[in-house]
ZAMARGU-4260 file (C-alpha; in steps of 0.2 Angstrom, whole numbers, plus 5000, padded with zeros to 4 digits):
<rodrens>
0) 5361/4685/5649 | 5360/4673/5634 | 5341/4673/5634 | 5341/4693/5635 | 5353/4693/5620
5) 5342/4681/5610 | 5327/4692/5613 | 5335/4708/5607 | 5342/4699/5592 | 5325/4692/5587
10) 5316/4708/5590 | 5319/4716/5573 | 5314/4700/5564 | 5298/4698/5575 | 5293/4716/5571
15) 5297/4714/5553 | 5286/4698/5553 | 5272/4708/5562 | 5272/4721/5548 | 5273/4707/5535
20) 5258/4698/5542 | 5249/4714/5542 | 5252/4718/5524 | 5248/4700/5518 | 5232/4697/5529
25) 5226/4715/5527 | 5227/4713/5508 | 5218/4696/5509 | 5204/4704/5519 | 5202/4717/5506
30) 5201/4704/5492 | 5188/4694/5501 | 5177/4708/5505 | 5167/4708/5488 | 5162/4689/5492
35) 5156/4692/5510 | 5149/4708/5517 | 5145/4700/5534 | 5163/4701/5540 | 5164/4683/5543
40) 5179/4680/5531 | 5187/4696/5538 | 5186/4689/5555 | 5194/4673/5549 | 5208/4684/5542
45) 5210/4693/5558 | 5211/4677/5568 | 5225/4669/5558 | 5233/4686/5556 | 5234/4687/5575
50) 5239/4669/5577 | 5254/4672/5565 | 5259/4687/5576 | 5258/4677/5592 | 5268/4663/5584
55) 5281/4675/5577 | 5285/4681/5595 | 5283/4664/5603 | 5268/4669/5613 | 5259/4653/5619
60) 5241/4659/5621 | 5227/4649/5630 | 5209/4654/5633 | 5199/4649/5648 | 5180/4651/5652
65) 5173/4649/5635 | 5159/4639/5643 | 5152/4656/5650 | 5148/4663/5633 | 5137/4656/5619
70) 5136/4659/5600 | 5123/4671/5594 | 5123/4681/5610 | 5131/4699/5608 | 5142/4704/5622
75) 5153/4718/5627 | 5170/4710/5631 | 5179/4721/5644 | 5198/4717/5645 | 5213/4724/5655
80) 5226/4732/5644 | 5244/4728/5647 | 5252/4726/5630 | 5251/4727/5612 | 5249/4709/5612
85) 5232/4710/5621 | 5222/4714/5604 | 5230/4699/5595 | 5227/4688/5610 | 5208/4692/5609
90) 5207/4691/5590 | 5217/4675/5589 | 5208/4664/5601 | 5191/4671/5607 | 5178/4659/5599
95) 5165/4670/5592 | 5167/4685/5580 | 5167/4703/5588 | 5171/4721/5583 | 5182/4734/5590
100) 5181/4753/5591 | 5196/4763/5584 | 5199/4781/5580 | 5194/4786/5563 | 5211/4790/5557
105) 5217/4772/5559 | 5204/4767/5545 | 5215/4776/5533 | 5231/4767/5537 | 5235/4755/5522
110) 5232/4737/5525 | 5226/4738/5543 | 5214/4752/5539 | 5207/4742/5524 | 5204/4728/5535
115) 5195/4738/5548 | 5183/4746/5535 | 5179/4729/5526 | 5177/4720/5543 | 5164/4732/5549
120) 5173/4739/5564 | 5168/4755/5572 | 5177/4771/5568 | 5176/4784/5581 | 5176/4802/5574
125) 5184/4813/5588 | 5185/4829/5578 | 5171/4837/5588 | 5158/4832/5601 | 5144/4830/5589
130) 5153/4818/5578 | 5159/4808/5592 | 5141/4806/5599 | 5135/4800/5582 | 5150/4788/5581
135) 5145/4781/5598 | 5127/4779/5593 | 5132/4769/5578 | 5142/4757/5590 | 5127/4756/5602
140) 5115/4752/5587 | 5127/4739/5580 | 5129/4730/5597 | 5110/4731/5600 | 5108/4723/5583
145) 5119/4708/5588 | 5137/4713/5585 | 5149/4709/5600 | 5161/4722/5605 | 5178/4721/5613
150) 5185/4736/5622 | 5199/4740/5635 | 5190/4751/5648 | 5207/4758/5654 | 5208/4767/5638
155) 5227/4765/5636 | 5241/4752/5641 | 5247/4751/5659 | 5264/4757/5662 | 5267/4747/5678
160) 5257/4732/5676 | 5243/4737/5688 | 5225/4740/5683 | 5221/4758/5679 | 5205/4768/5681
165) 5190/4761/5671 | 5182/4774/5660 | 5163/4775/5661 | 5159/4777/5642 | 5162/4758/5638
170) 5149/4754/5652 | 5136/4766/5645 | 5137/4757/5628 | 5133/4740/5636 | 5119/4747/5646
175) 5111/4757/5632 | 5113/4742/5620 | 5106/4730/5634 | 5119/4717/5632 | 5129/4708/5645
180) 5147/4712/5650 | 5160/4699/5650 | 5175/4703/5661 | 5191/4697/5652 | 5207/4695/5661
185) 5223/4694/5651 | 5238/4688/5661 | 5256/4687/5655 | 5256/4700/5641 | 5264/4714/5652
190) 5279/4702/5655 | 5280/4698/5636 | 5279/4716/5629 | 5277/4731/5641 | 5274/4748/5634
195) 5292/4753/5638 | 5300/4741/5624 | 5297/4734/5607 | 5307/4719/5610 | 5294/4705/5614
200) 5299/4690/5625 | 5293/4673/5623 | 5281/4666/5636 | 5263/4661/5641 | 5248/4671/5640
205) 5231/4667/5648 | 5214/4675/5642 | 5201/4671/5655 | 5183/4674/5652 | 5172/4678/5667
210) 5154/4675/5669 | 5143/4688/5660 | 5136/4702/5670 | 5118/4706/5665 | 5117/4725/5662
215) 5098/4725/5662 | 5100/4725/5681 | 5108/4742/5680 | 5104/4760/5674 | 5117/4774/5672
220) 5114/4780/5689 | 5122/4764/5695 | 5138/4765/5684 | 5150/4766/5698 | 5143/4749/5705
225) 5144/4741/5688 | 5162/4747/5685 | 5167/4741/5702 | 5159/4724/5699 | 5168/4722/5682
230) 5185/4728/5688 | 5184/4717/5704 | 5182/4702/5693 | 5197/4706/5683 | 5208/4712/5698
235) 5205/4696/5708 | 5208/4685/5692 | 5224/4694/5689 | 5229/4690/5707 | 5224/4672/5705
240) 5210/4673/5717 | 5191/4673/5716 | 5181/4689/5719 | 5169/4688/5734 | 5151/4687/5729
245) 5154/4681/5712
</rodrens>
């Protein structure tokens, strides 16, 4: 009872700190942009921005499996999506820079949008099919040119903690760009902040990087097999077991 009371008493402060960190680090990202058009300084801003967020809600985040990836190699990181904390967990502790895709409207939101633009993230224009296709082509070209991408193939946060259906579009990007997929399992965030509340709980979060899956072995006729292979790794890791054949 006391712990629950403390959670709800701290929740307004935690949310205020979240917005404060966004204003400060989003502004800093914009100020640094003229001095570095590569996005490296913006990624540094995002890393510390998200660490501040994690610390303010008392989330203890640990990353495992870093030995599976290497600097200079672009990947498409595919992660399960349980909570608003998932994105900060990736930005705060994945070792190498990456970009995300976000709907175009978010790029016009003060502070957050400024950071998305200056850091080189990918806006997705959903106003009509042709604009969406052009947006996705820019993503594929960017990944093919060496930019790693982090996505949530479920598309939205789970409501019950269980894995949802994986959408095929993210896998098409990896195949067409010719880069490996890294299955990423995020454990603990659903307990800390499920979709049904804005009151974050303190606790431990584990981000577990699986072995890369080489997409050159697949074409788009084999999408179901690639999706199943990726989902199986995440599903078994969530359950604390090893996928057979991995």
